[in-house]
NUFIVO-371196 format. One record per atom (N, C-alpha, C, CB): residue in three letters; y, z, x. Coordinates in steps of 0.2 Angstrom, whole numbers, plus 5000, padded with zeros to 4 digits. Each point is the difference from the previous one (the first is absolute). Glycine has a CB too. Layout:
<atoms>
AlaYZX/...
</atoms>
This chain:
<atoms>
Met499450005004/Met500650004996/Met500650005004/Met499450064991/Ser501149895008/Ser500650005004/Ser500550064999/Ser499949884999/Lys500350145007/Lys500550064999/Lys500749984998/Lys499350065009/Thr501049994989/Thr500749994997/Thr500550005006/Thr499750064989/Val500749895012/Val500550005006/Val500750014997/Val499249925007/Ile500950074987/Ile500750014997/Ile499950044993/Ile500549895006/Lys499850174994/Lys499950044994/Lys500850024997/Lys498850045005/Ile501449944989/Ile500650014998/Ile500050044994/Ile500449895004/Glu499950174996/Glu499950044994/Glu500850024997/Glu498850055006/Asn501249934987/Asn500750034997/Asn500649975003/Asn499450104997/Leu500649845006/Leu500649975004/Leu500549984995/Leu499249965010/Ser501450064992/Ser500649974996/Ser500650005005/Ser499650054989/Lys500849905010/Lys500649995004/Lys500649994996/Lys499349955009/Ile501150094992/Ile500650004995/Ile500749985005/Ile499550104992/Tyr500949865004/Tyr500649985003/Tyr500650024995/Tyr499549905007/Arg501050124996/Arg500650014996/Arg500549945001/Arg499950125001/Leu500349854994/Leu500449944999/Leu500850015002/Leu499249964991/Gly501050015013/Gly500850005001/Gly500250055005/Gly500149954988/Glu499550105014/Glu500250055004/Glu499550035004/Glu500950024992/Val499350015014/Val499550035004/Val500150085000/Val500049905007/Gly499350134992/Gly500150084999/Gly500050024993/Gly500750005011/Thr499450054988/Thr499950044993/Thr500750004997/Thr499050075003/Gly501549925001/Gly500750004997/Gly500450075002/Gly499649924991/Thr500150135011/Thr500350065002/Thr499650035006/Thr500350034989/Leu500150005015/Leu499750025007/Leu499550064999/Leu501149975006/Ser499050074989/Ser499550054999/Ser499449974998/Ser500950084997/His499149874998/His499349974998/His499749975006/His500449984989/Asp500049995015/Asp499849965006/Asp499650055005/Asp500949924999/Leu499450145002/Leu499750055004/Leu499450034997/Leu501150035004/Asn498949984989/Asn499450024997/Asn499449955000/Asn500950074993/Arg499349885006/Arg499549945001/Arg499650005007/Arg500749944992/Phe499850065013/Phe499750005007/Phe499650055001/Phe501049965004/Val499250114995/Val499650065001/Val499349994996/Val501150075001/Arg498949914993/Arg499450004996/Arg499549955003/Arg500650034991/Met499749915011/Met499649945001/Met499750015007/Met500649934992/Asn499950085013/Asn499950005007/Asn499850065004/Asn500849924999/Ile499350144998/Ile499850065003/Ile499550044996/Ile501150015004/Leu498949994989/Leu499550034996/Leu499449954998/Leu500950084996/Gly499349865005/Gly499549954998/Gly499949994992/Gly499550035011/Gln501049984985/Gln499949994993/Gln500349944998/Gln500150124998/Asp499849864995/Asp500249944998/Asp500750004999/Asp499049984995/Asp501349965004/Asp500849994999/Asp500250044993/Asp500049885006/Pro500450174995/Pro500250034993/Pro500449974996/Pro499950095005/Tyr500449854998/Tyr500449964995/Tyr499749934998/Tyr501050055006/Ala498449944995/Ala499649934999/Ala499850014992/Ala499549985013/Lys500749974984/Lys499750004993/Lys499549935000/Lys501150064995/Val498349965006/Val499549955000/Val499949964993/Val499450075009/Gly500949964986/Gly499949974993/Gly500449935000/Gly499750114995/His500849885008/His500449945000/His499649945002/His501050075002/Val499049874994/Val499749945002/Val500449955003/Val499350024990/Asn500549955014/Asn500449945004/Asn500049944995/Asn499750045013/Asp500749974981/Asp500149944996/Asp500549965002/Asp499650074991/Arg500249875012/Arg500649955002/Arg500349974995/Arg499449985008/Thr500550034986/Thr500349964994/Thr500650044998/Thr498949944996/Ala501150125005/Ala500550054998/Ala500550015005/Ala499150074993/Lys501549945004/Lys500650015005/Lys499950085003/Lys500949914994/Ala499350095012/Ala499950065004/Ala500750045000/Ala498949955007/Glu501150114992/Glu500650045002/Glu500150035007/Glu500050034988/Lys500649975014/Lys500050035007/Lys499850085000/Lys501049925002/Gly498650095004/Gly499650065001/Gly499450014996/Gly501150055002/Glu498749904994/Glu499350014997/Glu499549995005/Glu500549964989/Leu499050095009/Leu499450005004/Leu499549954997/Leu500250125004/Val499649845000/Val499549944998/Val499350015004/Val501049914997/Ala498550095000/Ala499350005003/Ala499849935002/Ala499750104993/Ala500249895014/Ala499849935002/Ala499250015001/Ala501149975006/Leu498650094994/Leu499350014999/Leu499950064996/Leu499849945010/Arg499750064986/Arg499950064996/Arg499250025000/Arg501149974992/Asp498850095010/Asp499350035000/Asp499549955002/Asp500350084991/Ile499749905015/Ile499549955002/Ile499450045003/Ile501049915002/Asn498450084996/Asn499450025003/Asn499549945001/Asn500250114994/Leu499749895013/Leu499649945002/Leu499550025006/Leu501049924996/Glu498450055005/Glu499650015005/Glu499849935003/Glu499750114996/Val500349885011/Val499949945002/Val499450015005/Val501249964999/Lys498350005000/Lys499450015005/Lys500149965006/Lys499350034991/Glu500349995014/Glu500049965007/Glu499749934998/Glu499950115007/Gly500549844997/Gly499749934999/Gly500249974994/Gly499050025006/Glu501350024989/Glu500349964994/Glu500649965001/Glu499550094993/Val500649865003/Val500649965000/Val500350004993/Val499649935009/Leu500950104991/Leu500350024993/Leu500749974999/Leu499550105001/Gly500549854994/Gly500649964999/Gly500450054995/Gly499349895002/Ile501450104999/Ile500550044996/Ile500449954996/Ile500050115008/Ile500049884986/Ile500449954997/Ile500550044994/Ile498949905002/Gly501550064996/Gly500550034995/Gly500749965000/Gly499450125001/Lys501049894994/Lys500649975000/Lys500550025005/Lys499849984989/Asn500649985012/Asn500650035005/Asn500350074997/Asn500349885004/Gly499750165001/Gly500350074997/Gly499550054998/Gly500949944997/Ala498450045003/Ala499550044998/Ala499850065004/Ala499649914995/Gly500650095012/Gly500050055004/Gly499449985006/Gly500450084990/Lys499449865010/Lys499649985006/Lys500250025006/Lys499649914994/Ser501050065008/Ser500250015007/Ser500250085001/Ser500549885000/Thr499750154995/Thr500150075001/Thr499450045002/Thr500950004992/Leu498549985005/Leu499450035001/Leu499849995007/Leu499749994989/Leu500449955014/Leu499849985007/Leu500450035005/Leu499649904995/Lys501150115003/Lys500450045004/Lys499850075001/Lys500949934997/Leu498950104997/Leu499850075001/Leu499350015005/Leu500550034987/Leu499149925012/Leu499450005003/Leu500149995008/Leu499449964990/Ser501150005011/Ser500249995007/Ser500550055004/Ser499949884996/Arg500350174999/Arg500450065002/Arg500749975002/Arg499050075004/Val501249884993/Val500749975001/Val500550054996/Val499649875001/Thr500150154993/Thr500450064996/Thr499550054998/Thr500949924996/Ser499350135001/Ser499650064998/Ser500050004992/Ser500250075011/Pro499249964987/Pro500050004993/Pro500450064997/Pro498849955001/Thr501450044993/Thr500350064996/Thr499550064998/Thr500849914996/Thr498650065001/Thr499550054999/Thr499349975002/Thr500750054990/Gly498849995011/Gly499449975001/Gly499850005007/Gly500149944990/Ser499350045012/Ser499850005007/Ser499649935001/Ser499950135000/Ile500149855007/Ile499749945002/Ile499650025006/Ile500949924996/Lys498550075004/Lys499550015005/Lys499749945003/Lys499850124995/Val500349865012/Val499849945003/Val499650025005/Val501049944997/Lys498350035004/Lys499650025005/Lys499949935004/Lys499450104994/Gly500949905012/Gly500049945005/Gly500749985002/Gly498849964995/Arg501249995009/Arg500649975003/Arg500249954994/Arg499650015012/Leu501049994986/Leu500349954995/Leu500549965004/Leu499850084990/Ala500149855008/Ala500649965002/Ala500249964994/Ala499649995011/Ser501150004989/Ser500349974994/Ser500549955002/Ser499950114993/Leu500149845002/Leu500649955000/Leu500350004994/Leu499449925008/Leu501150104991/Leu500450014993/Leu500549965000/Leu499850114999/Glu500749885005/Glu500649954999/Glu500149965006/Glu500550084992/Val499849875008/Val500249965006/Val500350045005/Val500149904993/Gly499650115014/Gly500450035005/Gly499850085000/Gly500849924999/Thr498850104996/Thr499950075000/Thr499750035006/Thr499949994987/Gly500450065016/Gly499650035007/Gly500349965006/Gly498950034993/Phe501549915006/Phe500249975006/Phe500750025002/Phe499349914996/His500750105011/His500750015002/His500349935002/His499750125004/Pro500949864993/Pro500249945001/Pro500349985007/Pro500250004988/Glu499950055016/Glu500249995007/Glu499549995005/Glu500950064998/Met498549965000/Met499450005004/Met499649934999/Met500050124999/Thr499749865007/Thr499649944999/Thr499450004995/Thr500449985012/Gly499349964988/Gly499450014996/Gly499450045003/Gly500449894994/Arg499650105012/Arg499550045005/Arg500150074999/Arg499949905009/Glu500850124992/Glu500150075000/Glu499950034993/Glu500849985009/Asn499349994986/Asn499850024993/Asn499350014999/Asn501049944996/Ile498650015007/Ile499250014999/Ile499950065003/Ile499749885002/Tyr500550145004/Tyr499850065003/Tyr500350074997/Tyr500049945011/Met500650054987/Met500350064996/Met499650004994/Met501149995004/Asn498749964991/Asn499750024994/Asn499350035002/Asn500749904994/Gly498950075011/Gly499450035001/Gly500050075003/Gly499649885003/Thr500950145000/Thr500150075002/Thr500150044995/Thr500449965010/Ile500050024984/Ile500150044994/Ile499450014997/Ile501049955000/Met498650005000/Met499350014996/Met499550045004/Met500249894995/Gly500050145011/Gly499650045004/Gly499549975005/Gly500150074991/Met500149865010/Met499549965005/Met500250015007/Met499749924992/Arg499950075013/Arg500150015007/Arg500249935002/Arg499350105002/Lys501149905004/Lys500249945003/Lys499549955001/Lys500950055005/Trp498549974998/Trp499549965002/Trp499649974993/Trp500050065012/Glu500249984983/Glu499749974993/Glu500449944998/Glu499650114996/Ile501149905005/Ile500549954998/Ile499849945004/Ile500950084996/Asp499149935011/Asp499949955005/Asp499449954998/Asp500450085008/Arg499149954989/Arg499449974998/Arg500149954994/Arg499450105005/Lys501149924991/Lys500049964994/Lys500749955000/Lys499450114993/Leu501049905013/Leu500649965000/Leu499949924999/Leu500450105008/Asp499249884996/Asp499949924999/Asp499849984993/Asp499650005012/Glu499950044985/Glu499849984993/Glu500650014995/Glu498950045003/Ile501550014998/Ile500650004996/Ile500549955000/Ile499950125001/Val500249865006/Val500549955001/Val499849934997/Val500350075010/Glu499049924991/Glu499749934998/Glu500050004992/Glu499349995010/Phe500550064987/Phe500150004993/Phe500650004997/Phe499150065000/Ala501449975003/Ala500749994997/Ala500449945002/Ala500050125001/Gly499849855005/Gly500249935002/Gly500750015003/Gly499249944990/Val500950115014/Val500750015002/Val500050015008/Val500450064988/Ala499249915015/Ala499850005007/Ala500849985003/Ala498749974998/Lys501549985000/Lys500749985003/Lys500550045000/Lys499749894998/Tyr500350154997/Tyr500650064999/Tyr499850075001/Tyr500449924992/Leu499150095011/Leu499650065001/Leu500650055004/Leu498849945000/Asp501550045004/Asp500650045004/Asp500649994998/Asp499449995009/Thr500749984984/Thr500749994997/Thr500050064995/Thr500149875002/Pro500650164998/Pro500150064995/Pro499849984993/Pro500950045007/Thr498850004989/Thr499849984993/Thr500649984995/Thr498950085002/Lys501749955000/Lys500549994996/Lys500249924999/Lys500550125004/Arg499249845001/Arg500149935000/Arg499449964997/Arg500750015011/Tyr498850034986/Tyr499449974997/Tyr500349994993/Tyr499250075006/Ser500549874991/Ser500149984993/Ser499550054996/Ser500349885003/Ser499850124990/Ser499750054996/Ser499249985000/Ser501150034993/Gly498749915008/Gly499449985000/Gly499750025007/Gly500249894992/Met500050115014/Met499850025005/Met499950085001/Met500549895005/Thr500050144992/Thr500050074999/Thr499450034996/Thr501250005001/Val498649964994/Val499550024995/Val499349995004/Val500749974990/Arg499249975013/Arg499449985004/Arg499950055006/Arg500249884996/Leu500350155008/Leu499850045005/Leu499950074997/Leu500749935007/Gly499650094987/Gly499950064997/Gly499350014997/Gly501350014998/Phe498549944999/Phe499350004997/Phe499550005006/Phe500349944990/Ala499950025015/Ala499549995005/Ala499950075004/Ala500249895000/Ile500350155001/Ile500050065003/Ile499650054995/Ile501149985006/Ala499150024988/Ala499750054995/Ala499249985000/Ala501150014994/Ala498749935006/Ala499349984999/Ala499650015006/Ala500449934992/His499950065015/His499649995005/His499950075004/His500449875001/Leu500050184998/Leu500050065003/Leu499550054997/Leu501149985004/Glu498449994993/Glu499450044998/Glu500250064996/Glu499549965010/Pro500950044984/Pro500150054996/Pro499450014995/Pro501249985001/Glu498750084996/Glu499550014996/Glu500249984993/Glu499550095007/Ile501249924992/Ile500249984993/Ile500749955001/Ile499650124995/Leu500349825002/Leu500549955001/Leu500449994993/Leu499349955010/Val501450064990/Val500450004994/Val500449945001/Val500050134998/Val500049834997/Val500449945001/Val500449984993/Val499249965009/Asp501450044992/Asp500449994993/Asp500149925000/Asp500650115001/Glu499749874994/Glu500149924999/Glu500549965003/Glu499650034990/Val500450005017/Val500449975005/Val499749935003/Val500450115002/Leu499049884996/Leu499649955002/Leu500349934997/Leu498950085002/Ala501449944992/Ala500349944997/Ala500549965004/Ala499850064990/Val500549985015/Val500549975004/Val499849945005/Val500650124999/Gly498749895003/Gly499749965005/Gly499849934996/Gly499550115007/Asp500449844998/Asp499749944997/Asp499350004998/Asp500849955007/Ala499050004990/Ala499449994997/Ala499450015005/Ala500549924992/Glu499650055013/Glu499450015006/Glu500050075002/Glu500249895005/Phe500350154996/Phe500050065002/Phe499750054994/Phe501149985008/Gln499150014986/Gln499850044995/Gln499249994999/Gln501149984995/Lys498649965007/Lys499349995000/Lys499750045005/Lys500149884995/Lys500250125011/Lys499750045006/Lys500150074999/Lys500449915008/Ala500150114988/Ala500050084999/Ala499650024995/Ala501249995004/Ile498649974991/Ile499550024995/Ile499350005003/Ile500749954991/Gly499250005013/Gly499350005004/Gly500050065005/Gly499949885000/Lys500650145003/Lys500050065005/Lys499850064996/Lys500849955007/Met499650064987/Met499950064995/Met499350004997/Met501149994997/Gln498549955002/Gln499350004998/Gln499650025005/Gln500349934992/Asp499850055015/Asp499650025006/Asp500150075001/Asp500149895005/Val500550144995/Val500150075001/Val499650044995/Val501249985005/Ser498850004989/Ser499750044995/Ser499249995000/Ser501149994993/Gln498749955007/Gln499349984999/Gln499650015007/Gln500249924990/Asn500050065015/Asn499750005007/Asn500050075004/Asn500449885000/Gln500350154998/Gln500150055004/Gln500050074996/Gln500749925008/Gly499350074986/Gly499950064995/Gly500650045000/Gly498950005002/Arg501749984998/Arg500650035000/Arg500349994993/Arg500149975012/Thr500450074986/Thr500250014994/Thr500749965000/Thr499450114997/Val500849854998/Val500549964999/Val500450014993/Val499549915007/Leu501150114993/Leu500450004993/Leu500549945000/Leu499950135000/Phe500149834995/Phe500349945000/Phe500449994994/Phe499149955007/Val501550044993/Val500549994995/Val500249935000/Val500550125002/Ser499549854992/Ser500249935000/Ser500149984992/Ser499349985012/His501249974988/His500049974993/His499649944999/His501050054999/Asn498749925007/Asn499549955000/Asn499350024997/Asn500749945010/Met499250054984/Met499350024998/Met499449965003/Met500750034989/Asn499449925013/Asn499549965004/Asn499850045006/Asn500449894996/Ser500150125008/Ser499950045006/Ser499650074998/Ser501249955005/Val499150094990/Val499750064998/Val499249994999/Val501150034995/Lys498849925001/Lys499249994997/Lys499649985006/Lys500449964989/Ser499950005016/Ser499649985006/Ser499850065005/Ser500549884998/Ile499950165003/Ile499950055005/Ile499850084997/Ile500849935008/Cys499450084986/Cys500050074998/Cys499350014995/Cys501450015001/Asp498350055001/Asp499450024996/Asp500350034994/Asp499350025010/Thr501250034990/Thr500250034995/Thr500849994999/Thr499150085001/Ala501249924993/Ala500749994999/Ala500350064996/Ala499849885000/Leu500850135001/Leu500350054996/Leu500649984998/Leu499550095006/Ile500749924987/Ile500649984997/Ile500550064999/Ile499349924994/Leu501350075009/Leu500550054999/Leu500549984994/Leu499950035013/Glu500350024983/Glu500549984995/Glu500450064999/Glu499249934994/Asn501550055007/Asn500550065000/Asn499850065004/Asn500249964989/Gly499650035017/Gly499850055004/Gly499450044999/Gly501150015001/Ala498449974994/Ala499550034999/Ala499349955001/Ala500850094992/Ile498749945009/Ile499449955000/Ile499849984993/Ile499650055011/Asn500349894988/Asn499949984992/Asn499349985000/Asn501049964998/Gln498650015008/Gln499349985000/Gln499850005007/Gln500149934989/Ile499350095012/Ile499749985006/Ile499349984999/Ile500850075006/Gly498949894998/Gly499349974998/Gly499949935005/Gly500150054988/Lys499449925011/Lys499849935003/Lys500649965000/Lys498750004995/Thr501449965010/Thr500549965001/Thr500149954994/Thr499850025012/Asp499749944987/Asp500049944995/Asp500250034993/Asp499149945006/Lys500650114992/Lys500250034994/Lys500650034998/Lys499050015000/Thr501250025006/Thr500750035000/Thr500649955000/Thr499450105006/Val500549854999/Val500549954999/Val500149964994/Val499749995011/Glu499650004986/Glu500149964993/Glu500450054995/Glu498849945003/Asn501050124997/Asn500450054995/Asn500750005002/Asn499050074998/Tyr501249935007/Tyr500650005003/Tyr500549944997/Tyr499550075011/Leu500149874990/Leu500449944998/Leu500049994992/Leu499649955012/Thr499850084985/Thr500050004993/Thr500650044997/Thr498749995001/Asn501350075001/Asn500550044998/Asn500749975001/Asn499350105002/Phe500949875004/Phe500649985002/Phe500249944995/Phe499850035011/Val499749934987/Val500149954995/Val500150034993/Val499349925006/Lys500450124992/Lys500150044994/Lys500750034999/Lys498750035000/Asn501549995006/Asn500750045000/Asn500649955001/Asn499350115004/Lys500549834997/Lys500649965002/Lys500149944994/Lys499750035013/Lys500349994980/Lys500149954996/Lys500749974999/Lys499050054995/Thr501450005007/Thr500749984999/Thr500450065004/Thr499949954988/Gly500750035014/Gly500450045004/Gly500849994999/Gly499050005008/Val501350054993/Val500850004999/Val500350035006/Val499950004987/Trp500549975016/Trp500550035006/Trp500750004999/Trp499149975008/Tyr501250084994/Tyr500850004999/Tyr500249995007/Tyr500150074990/Asn500349895012/Asn500249995007/Asn500650065001/Asn499849874999/Ser499950175006/Ser500450065003/Ser500449985006/Ser499350084994/Asn500749875008/Asn500349985007/Asn500850015000/Asn499149925001/Thr501150125003/Thr500750025000/Thr500349975007/Thr499850114993/Ile499849865011/Ile500249995007/Ile500349935000/Ile499250075005/Gln500549884991/Gln500349935000/Gln500249994992/Gln499349955010/Glu501149994989/Glu500249994994/Glu499449994995/Glu501049955005/Val499050084989/Val499449994995/Val500249964995/Val499650125002/Arg500049824998/Arg500249964995/Arg499550004993/Arg500549935010/Ser498950104991/Ser499650014995/Ser499850084999/Ser499549885002/Asn500450144992/Asn499950075000/Asn499350024996/Asn501250025000/Leu498549924998/Leu499350014996/Leu499549955002/Leu500650064991/Ile498849965010/Ile499549955002/Ile499450024995/Ile500449975013/Glu499449984983/Glu499350024996/Glu499549955001/Glu500750074991/Ile498849945010/Ile499449955001/Ile499450014997/Ile500549985009/Lys499149984988/Lys499450014996/Lys499549945000/Lys500750084994/Thr498749935006/Thr499549954999/Thr499849994993/Thr499650025010/Cys500449914987/Cys499750004993/Cys499749944999/Cys500950084997/His498849924997/His499649934998/His500549964998/His499050054997/Ser500849895000/Ser500549954997/Ser500350034994/Ser499449915005/Asp500350134992/Asp500350034993/Asp500450065001/Asp499049964994/Asn501250055013/Asn500450075002/Asn499750064999/Asn500949944998/Glu498450075002/Glu499750055000/Glu499950025007/Glu499449974989/Ile500850105013/Ile500050025006/Ile499350025002/Ile501250054999/Asp498649935007/Asp499350015002/Asp500049995008/Asp499549964989/Thr499950075014/Thr499949995007/Thr499349975002/Thr500850115002/Val498849874993/Val499449975001/Val500049934996/Val499450115002/Phe500549845002/Phe500149934998/Phe499349965002/Phe501450005001/Lys498549954994/Lys499349955002/Lys500349955004/Lys499450024989/Ser500149975015/Ser500249955006/Ser500249934997/Ser499150055008/His500749934987/His500249934997/His500750004996/His498849974999/Glu501550095000/Glu500650014995/Glu500650005004/Glu499350064992/Asp501349915006/Asp500650015002/Asp500250074998/Asp500249875000/Phe500350165005/Phe500350064997/Phe500750005004/Phe498950074998/Lys501549985000/Lys500750005001/Lys500250065004/Lys500249944990/Val500350065015/Val500350055002/Val500750004998/Val499250005009/Leu501050054987/Leu500750004997/Leu500550055004/Leu499549974989/Val501050015013/Val500550035004/Val500750014996/Val499549965012/Thr500750094986/Thr500750014997/Thr500550045005/Thr499350014988/Phe501249965013/Phe500550035004/Phe500749994997/Phe499249995010/Thr501250064993/Thr500750004998/Thr500449985006/Thr499950094990/Thr500649875009/Thr500449985007/Thr500749984997/Thr499049955006/Asp501550074999/Asp500749994999/Asp500249935003/Asp500350125001/Phe499349834998/Phe500049935003/Phe500849974999/Phe498749984997/Asn501549995008/Asn500649964999/Asn499949945004/Asn500750094998/Glu499849875002/Glu500049935002/Glu499950005008/Glu500749964990/Lys499450095014/Lys499950015007/Lys499350025002/Lys501250025001/Thr498450004994/Thr499350035002/Thr499549964996/Thr500550115002/Lys498949905001/Lys499449964996/Lys499450045002/Lys500649884999/Pro499150154996/Pro499450055002/Pro499449955001/Pro500550104993/Tyr499149925011/Tyr499349975002/Tyr499550054998/Tyr500449935009/Leu499150064987/Leu499450044998/Leu499449985005/Leu500550014987/Asn499250045016/Asn499449985004/Asn499550054998/Asn500749965010/Leu498750004989/Leu499450044998/Leu499549995006/Leu500249984987/His499450075015/His499650005006/His499350034996/His500950025010/Leu498649944992/Leu499350014997/Leu499550025006/Leu500249914991/Lys499550155008/Lys499650025006/Lys499350024996/Lys500950045008/Asp498649954997/Asp499350024997/Asp499950075002/Asp499549885001/Ser499850144997/Ser499850075001/Ser500050035007/Ser499449984992/Asn500649975013/Asn500050025006/Asn500849995004/Asn498749965000/Asp501750054995/Asp500749995002/Asp500249945004/Asp500050115000/Glu499649844999/Glu500249935003/Glu500549974996/Glu498949995005/Leu501649984997/Leu500549954996/Leu499649944999/Leu501150055005/Leu499049934989/Leu499749944998/Leu500549944999/Leu499050064995/Phe501649965002/Phe500549954999/Phe500750044997/Phe499249914999/Ile501350055003/Ile500650034998/Ile500349944995/Ile500250085011/Ser500149944983/Ser500349954996/Ser500750034998/Ser498949964996/Asn501749995005/Asn500650034998/Asn500349954995/Asn500150055011/Phe500449984986/Phe500349974994/Phe500750005000/Phe499150024993/Ser501449935007/Ser500750005000/Ser500349954995/Ser500050035011/Asp499649944984/Asp500349954996/Asp500250034993/Asp499349915007/Leu500850154992/Leu500250034994/Leu500849984999/Leu499150105001/Asp500949894993/Asp500749974998/Asp500450064998/Asp499649894996/Tyr500850145010/Tyr500350064998/Tyr500649984997/Tyr499650065010/Lys500749994985/Lys500649994996/Lys500450065001/Lys499449934992/Arg501350055009/Arg500450065001/Arg500150044994/Arg500649945008/Gly499550124993/Gly499950054993/Gly499450034998/Gly500949934997/Glu498550045006/Glu499350024998/Glu499850045006/Glu499649904991/Glu500150165007/Glu499850045006/Glu499250015001/Glu501250074998/Lys498549924996/Lys499350025000/Lys499649924999/Lys500250134995/Tyr499249875009/Tyr499749935001/Tyr499350025000/Tyr500949945007/Gln498650024990/Gln499350015000/Gln499749935004/Gln500050084989/Val499649935015/Val499749945004/Val499250015000/Val501249985008/Glu498549974990/Glu499350015000/Glu499749955005/Glu500050044988/Cys499449985016/Cys499749965004/Cys499349994998/Cys500850045010/Ile498949904989/Ile499449994997/Ile499549995005/Ile500549954991/Ile499050095010/Ile499449995005/Ile499549974996/Ile500350095007/Pro499549854995/Pro499549954996/Pro499350035001/Pro500749905002/Gly499050084993/Gly499250025000/Gly499749965005/Gly499950044988/Asn499449975014/Asn499649965005/Asn500449995007/Asn499549944989/Leu500950125013/Leu500250005006/Leu499850065005/Leu500949954994/Leu499150115003/Leu499850065004/Leu499350014999/Leu501150054998/Asn498649985008/Asn499350025000/Asn500050074997/Asn499749935009/Glu499750094988/Glu499950074997/Glu500250055005/Glu499149974993/Gly501250085005/Gly500250065004/Gly500750034998/Gly499449945009/Phe500850114995/Phe500750044998/Phe500649965004/Phe499350114999/Tyr501249894999/Tyr500649975002/Tyr500650055000/Tyr499649884997/Thr500950125007/Thr500650034999/Thr500649955000/Thr499550115006/Ile501149914991/Ile500549965000/Ile500650045003/Ile499649944991/Gly500750035013/Gly500750035003/Gly500649954998/Gly499450065009/Ile501249964991/Ile500549974997/Ile500650025004/Ile499650004989/Ala501049955011/Ala500550015004/Ala500649964996/Ala499350025011/Leu501350014988/Leu500649974998/Leu500549995005/Leu499750044989/Thr500549905013/Thr500449995006/Thr500649954997/Thr498950025009/Tyr501649994995/Tyr500649964999/Tyr500249965006/Tyr500450084991/Leu499749855009/Leu500049975006/Leu500849985002/Leu498849954998/Asn501650074998/Asn500749995001/Asn500450064999/Asn499949884997/Pro500250175007/Pro499750005007/Pro499350034999/Pro501150015005/Phe498549985001/Phe499350024999/Phe500050084999/Phe499649905007/Asn500050124988/Asn500050074999/Asn499350024996/Asn501350015001/Val498350035002/Val499450024996/Val500250064996/Val499349975009/Asp500750024984/Asp500350044995/Asp499450054998/Asp500949924996/Phe498450065004/Phe499450034998/Phe499449975004/Phe500550024989/Ser499150035013/Ser499449985002/Ser499550055000/Ser500549935007/His498950054990/His499550055000/His499349965000/His500850084993/Lys498749955012/Lys499549975002/Lys499450004994/Lys500350035012/Glu499650024984/Glu499450014996/Glu500350024993/Glu499250045009/Val501149914987/Val500350024994/Val499449994994/Val501349965004/Leu498250004998/Leu499649994994/Leu499349995003/Leu501049964992/Gly498550065004/Gly499349975002/Gly499749974994/Gly499950095008/Phe499549874994/Phe499749974994/Phe499349985003/Phe501149964995/Gln498550025001/Gln499349985002/Gln499849934996/Gln499850135002/Ile499849835002/Ile499849944998/Ile499350014998/Ile500849945006/Glu498950044988/Glu499250004999/Glu499849944998/Glu500050114998/Glu499449875003/Glu499849944998/Glu499750014993/Glu499849965011/Asp500349994985/Asp499850014992/Asp499349964999/Asp501350004996/Leu498250045003/Leu499349975000/Leu499949984993/Leu499550075010/Asn500949944985/Asn499949984993/Asn500149935000/Asn500350114995/Ile500149855008/Ile500249944999/Ile499549955003/Ile501250035001/Thr498849904997/Thr499449965002/Thr500149995007/Thr500049944990/Leu499350035013/Leu500049985007/Leu500549955002/Leu498950045000/Asn501249924996/Asn500549945001/Asn500750035002/Asn499449924993/Asp500850135004/Asp500650045001/Asp500150045006/Asp500150004987/Ile499350035014/Ile500050045007/Ile500149965006/Ile499250074994/Arg501249965011/Arg500149965006/Arg499349995004/Arg501150055000/Cys498849895002/Cys499449985003/Cys499450014997/Cys500650035009/Gly499449994984/Gly499550004996/Gly499650065002/Gly500049884999/Tyr500250175004/Tyr499750065002/Tyr500550074999/Tyr499349935008/Gly500550114988/Gly500550064999/Gly499850065005/Gly500149964988/Gly499550045017/Gly499950055004/Gly500750015005/Gly498649984999/Pro501350075006/Pro500550005005/Pro500049955005/Pro500050114999/Phe500649875004/Phe500149955005/Phe500450035005/Phe499949914992/Pro500050075015/Pro500450025005/Pro500749975000/Pro499050025006/Gly501550004998/Gly500649975001/Gly500650034995/Gly499349895002/Lys501350095000/Lys500650034996/Lys500149974994/Lys500550035010/Phe499449914990/Phe500149964994/Phe499449964997/Phe501249995005/Arg498850004989/Arg499449974997/Arg500349954994/Arg499250105004/Pro501149854999/Pro500349954995/Pro499549954997/Pro501050005006/Lys499249984988/Lys499649944997/Lys500449945001/Lys499450074991/Leu500449895014/Leu500349955002/Leu499849934996/Leu500150065013/Lys500249884988/Lys499749944996/Lys499649965006/Lys501050004992/Trp498649985006/Trp499449965004/Trp499949944997/Trp499450105003/Asn500649845001/Asn499849934998/Asn499449985004/Asn501249974997/Val498449995000/Val499449975003/Val500249935001/Val499150094995/Asn500849895011/Asn500149925001/Asn499449975003/Asn501350025003/Ser498549934993/Ser499449965002/Ser500149965006/Ser499650004989/
</atoms>
């Protein structure tokens, strides 16, 4: 039976919005004495508060980035951590890596832990790549001869041999990520913690990194914690997946089933959305964006048959005038967070005096393959150029094959699953 290498009990992390400290010197001293000398919990932490990103926060309000997390990770396990932005994924990894301390609860780690959380984390910008390799290895508790033995492998994997003796402040973000991952993976940690920084690297490096994590876990028996929005990567390397939602564990289980439930719930909860533009830095031209998916009869839904058309309706207000022209941009991504296409619209006949407009984009049937999809949207002005609104995941929907229609209507005459991003029904001719 595998032994437990990470044990988390009743873990919570509280942040106070808009200010540092409790607000009074006496309370700050009381907190310091209780937490740092007596070893007690924060007397001013209100764990009941939920990190609700849709609600407006008040200055000084306490928000729980993590709430009552209890988790055990076994030796050799590869755990994927998924969830929406702001769910608490990066906070959990920072607590594990001791970048920050918990408000309540405890974390017990058995073994040497290496982490790659953000671009450049743990690097001194004035030191060369070589010096940073030795510094990071020393921090992990390795001796110089151990680092010497791994140096060539690290440099070759990162592909930075030409710049090894150049200060890392001159490295691009991609080079920094490659070197940081190479150090973390090759200095033989018992536990490897990787945040979604791999998205910065190119496709070739991402493939190498995923292969290295698989090798570390499967062949070397080491533990890996992996945070990513790329569901394909999570499914390819993780035995178990954990869903974080509003700072709490929503579900944990086998990766395939957990990812499927996450995507399904995302689609169900993304039928429609309304956003009020709160941008006070730049000139605000629109103050309301509403978007929804619906059938041709305007019935709101998130599940569509593969052969049927459906609409994406966007309603927005604008103070359009003759000098500005809004462009509406729609981004479609698949369940692996890969961009399939971008479509924009700028031909609306805007009229002076009118402020509210509704635009519909028709996605034709017999185009998309079965699966889950997300829609992002942006409203821009090109005179002058100004992004007035942008959101990556405003809607979700699912495409299903309709097995009740005749074989002649089914694409390719087959109703089962097909590989590929698209599955169009194209026109074919036979020439004798």
